[in-house]
C-alpha positions as CSV (number, residue, x, y, z in Angstrom):
1,M,103.2,68.0,111.0
2,T,100.8,66.2,113.0
3,A,98.2,64.1,113.0
4,H,94.3,65.9,111.7
5,L,91.9,63.1,114.1
6,Y,88.6,62.2,113.1
7,S,85.9,60.6,115.6
8,V,83.7,57.8,114.1
9,R,81.2,56.1,116.8
10,V,80.4,52.5,115.1
11,Y,76.2,52.3,114.7
12,Y,74.6,49.0,114.2
13,E,74.3,49.5,110.6
14,D,77.9,49.7,110.1
15,T,77.7,45.9,111.7
16,D,77.4,43.0,109.9
17,M,75.7,40.0,111.5
18,A,78.4,38.6,113.5
19,G,78.2,42.4,115.1
20,I,81.4,43.6,114.0
21,V,82.4,47.3,112.1
22,Y,81.7,45.4,108.1
23,H,85.2,45.7,106.0
24,A,83.5,48.3,103.8
25,N,82.7,50.4,106.3
26,Y,86.9,51.2,107.4
27,L,86.7,52.8,104.4
28,R,84.3,55.2,104.6
29,Y,85.1,56.3,107.8
30,I,88.5,57.3,106.4
31,E,86.8,58.9,103.3
32,R,85.0,60.5,106.1
33,A,88.3,61.6,107.7
34,R,90.6,62.6,104.2
35,S,87.4,65.3,103.1
36,D,87.9,67.0,106.9
37,W,91.2,67.2,107.5
38,V,90.9,68.6,103.5
39,R,88.0,71.1,104.4
40,Q,90.6,72.2,108.0
41,L,93.4,72.3,106.0
42,G,90.9,75.7,103.8
43,N,90.3,73.3,100.1
44,D,86.5,74.1,99.2
45,Q,86.4,70.1,97.7
46,N,83.0,72.0,95.7
47,A,84.9,74.9,94.2
48,M,87.8,72.7,92.8
49,R,85.0,70.7,91.5
50,E,83.8,73.6,89.7
51,A,87.1,74.1,88.7
52,G,86.5,71.1,86.7
53,I,89.1,69.4,89.0
54,V,88.7,66.8,92.0
55,W,89.8,64.4,93.5
56,V,90.3,60.7,93.6
57,V,92.0,58.1,95.2
58,R,93.5,55.1,93.1
59,K,95.5,53.1,95.3
60,I,94.8,51.9,98.4
61,E,96.7,49.4,101.3
62,A,94.9,48.8,103.7
63,E,95.3,46.0,106.8
64,Y,93.4,44.7,108.8
65,L,94.3,44.5,112.9
66,A,91.7,43.9,114.9
67,T,87.2,44.2,115.5
68,A,85.5,47.4,116.2
69,K,82.2,46.3,117.8
70,F,78.4,48.6,118.2
71,E,78.8,51.8,120.7
72,D,83.4,51.7,119.9
73,E,84.6,55.1,119.7
74,L,87.2,55.8,117.3
75,I,89.5,58.1,116.0
76,V,91.1,58.6,112.4
77,E,94.1,60.1,112.7
78,T,95.0,61.4,108.9
79,R,99.3,62.1,108.4
80,L,100.0,63.2,104.7
81,R,103.5,61.3,103.7
82,E,104.5,62.1,100.3
83,L,103.5,64.5,98.2
84,S,103.8,65.1,94.4
85,G,102.6,67.9,91.4
86,V,100.4,65.2,90.6
87,R,99.6,63.1,94.3
88,L,100.1,62.9,97.7
89,T,100.6,59.5,99.3
90,M,98.4,59.7,103.3
91,D,99.0,57.1,106.4
92,Q,95.6,56.5,108.4
93,V,94.6,54.7,111.5
94,V,92.0,53.7,112.7
95,K,92.4,53.3,116.7
96,R,90.5,52.9,119.3
97,G,91.5,54.3,122.4
98,D,95.4,53.5,121.6
99,Q,94.9,49.8,119.8
100,P,94.6,50.4,116.2
101,I,92.4,47.5,114.7
102,F,92.9,49.6,110.7
103,T,95.4,50.7,108.6
104,A,95.8,52.3,105.3
105,S,98.4,53.7,103.2
106,V,96.0,56.5,100.8
107,L,97.5,57.3,96.8
108,A,95.4,60.4,95.8
109,V,95.3,62.6,92.1
110,C,93.6,65.3,90.8
111,M,91.1,64.4,87.4
112,N,90.0,66.5,85.6
113,A,86.9,66.1,84.1
114,A,88.1,64.3,81.2
115,G,89.1,61.5,83.3
116,K,93.0,62.6,82.8
117,P,95.3,63.2,85.9
118,V,96.1,66.9,86.5
119,R,98.9,69.0,88.1
120,L,96.8,70.0,92.2
121,P,96.4,73.5,91.9
122,A,99.0,75.4,93.1
123,E,97.1,76.8,96.1
124,I,96.1,73.5,97.4
125,R,99.0,72.2,97.2
126,A,100.8,74.3,99.4
127,L,98.6,74.1,101.5
128,L,99.3,70.7,102.0
129,Q,102.5,71.3,101.9
130,A,102.5,74.0,104.9
131,D,100.6,70.1,106.6
132,L,103.8,68.5,105.7
133,E,106.4,70.4,107.3
């Protein structure tokens, strides 16, 4: 399994008064990377939503290791760690060059329109399973 890579440039609007990336923006960066990853796998999230199923993040465990600053070029690496019938766990690392500056473990599930967890659709599970191998 190879990591999905997503590049991010830090803009002025991403920083706080100290000139470093505001902590909540790392969650935005990893969300964008996950969305890009599933899109590249062939998962059409609009079609899922129209069918009454959406991805929901259930849990994130994050660690801030170093700071990023205005104009830094970052890479978000996303790897699928676990896959079951109803959930998937991804490891994500934000790096500046080779230096990890933020890590997260993200647990996601699918939910129906009533807000209840549902099994991953078979075609999506197959896409993810292929990426896991």
